[in-house]
C-alpha positions as CSV (number, residue, x, y, z in Angstrom):
1,X,0.0,0.0,0.0
2,X,1.3,3.4,-0.9
3,X,1.4,6.3,1.6
4,X,-0.2,9.6,0.5
5,X,1.0,13.0,1.2
6,X,3.7,14.1,3.6
7,X,4.4,13.9,7.3
8,X,5.8,17.1,8.7
9,X,8.1,15.3,11.1
10,X,9.3,12.7,8.5
11,X,9.5,14.9,5.4
12,X,8.4,14.0,2.0
13,X,7.5,10.3,1.5
14,X,9.6,10.0,-1.7
15,X,8.4,9.5,-5.3
16,X,8.3,5.7,-4.8
17,X,5.8,6.1,-1.9
18,X,3.9,9.1,-3.1
19,X,0.2,8.9,-4.0
20,X,-1.0,8.5,-7.6
21,X,2.1,6.4,-8.4
22,X,4.3,9.4,-8.0
23,X,2.4,11.5,-10.5
24,X,1.8,14.2,-7.9
25,X,3.2,17.8,-7.9
26,X,6.3,16.6,-5.9
27,X,6.7,13.5,-8.0
28,X,6.7,15.5,-11.3
29,X,9.2,17.9,-9.6
30,X,11.5,15.0,-9.0
31,X,11.1,13.7,-12.6
32,X,12.0,17.1,-13.9
33,X,15.0,17.5,-11.6
34,X,16.3,14.1,-12.9
35,X,15.7,15.2,-16.5
36,X,17.8,18.3,-15.9
37,X,20.5,16.4,-14.0
38,X,19.9,18.3,-10.8
39,X,19.6,15.1,-8.8
40,X,20.7,11.5,-9.5
41,X,18.3,9.2,-11.4
42,X,17.9,7.1,-8.3
43,X,17.2,10.0,-5.9
44,X,13.6,9.7,-4.5
45,X,13.8,12.7,-2.2
46,X,12.4,10.6,0.6
47,X,12.7,12.4,3.9
48,X,13.4,15.8,2.3
49,X,11.9,18.7,4.2
50,X,9.6,21.2,2.5
51,X,12.4,23.9,2.3
52,X,14.7,21.5,0.5
53,X,12.0,20.6,-1.9
54,X,11.3,24.3,-2.5
55,X,14.9,24.8,-3.3
56,X,14.8,22.0,-5.8
57,X,11.6,23.5,-7.3
58,X,13.4,26.8,-7.7
59,X,16.3,25.2,-9.5
60,X,13.9,23.2,-11.7
61,X,11.9,26.3,-12.6
62,X,15.2,28.1,-13.5
63,X,16.0,25.3,-15.9
64,X,12.5,25.4,-17.4
65,X,12.9,29.1,-17.9
66,X,16.0,28.5,-20.0
67,X,14.0,26.1,-22.3
68,X,10.6,27.5,-23.0
69,X,8.9,27.7,-19.6
70,X,7.7,24.2,-18.9
71,X,6.8,23.1,-22.4
72,X,8.5,19.7,-23.1
73,X,8.4,20.3,-26.9
74,X,10.6,23.4,-26.4
75,X,13.4,21.3,-24.8
76,X,16.5,20.5,-26.8
77,X,16.4,17.0,-28.4
78,X,18.4,15.3,-25.7
79,X,16.4,16.8,-22.8
80,X,13.1,16.2,-24.7
81,X,14.0,12.5,-25.1
82,X,15.0,12.2,-21.4
83,X,11.7,13.9,-20.4
84,X,9.6,11.6,-22.5
85,X,11.4,8.5,-21.3
86,X,11.2,9.5,-17.6
87,X,7.5,10.4,-17.8
88,X,6.5,7.4,-19.8
89,X,8.3,5.1,-17.3
90,X,6.7,6.8,-14.3
91,X,3.2,6.9,-15.9
92,X,3.4,3.2,-16.7
93,X,4.4,2.4,-13.1
94,X,1.6,4.7,-11.8
95,X,-1.0,3.0,-14.0
96,X,0.1,-0.4,-12.7
97,X,-0.4,1.0,-9.2
98,X,-3.9,2.1,-10.1
99,X,-3.4,5.7,-11.1
100,X,-6.2,7.1,-13.2
101,X,-5.0,10.3,-15.0
102,X,-8.6,11.3,-15.7
103,X,-9.7,11.0,-12.1
104,X,-8.7,14.6,-11.2
105,X,-10.5,15.9,-14.3
106,X,-13.8,14.3,-13.1
107,X,-13.3,15.9,-9.7
108,X,-13.1,19.4,-11.3
109,X,-16.3,19.1,-13.3
């Protein structure tokens, strides 16, 4: 069973334990940080405190700003390929864990 959310005393649960198979805000942040080489491919950020995650988010946002502001198609070929591979792998894992990408859309209607 996967844990959802964060515990203030324990820090972030890590992408491998995050809800929605890691396809949460923090999970996507970690994927992007890996794509940009800001953290190692095997870093899950488990136990990271909110301030440390915010620092990572700032660094990720700075990288996105260099490459079209968050639009994967604007990335250079090598980063676009890494992004596609990282997200496809994580989305496949998330679906196997029961993630439904359309569930949040239904909640908003």
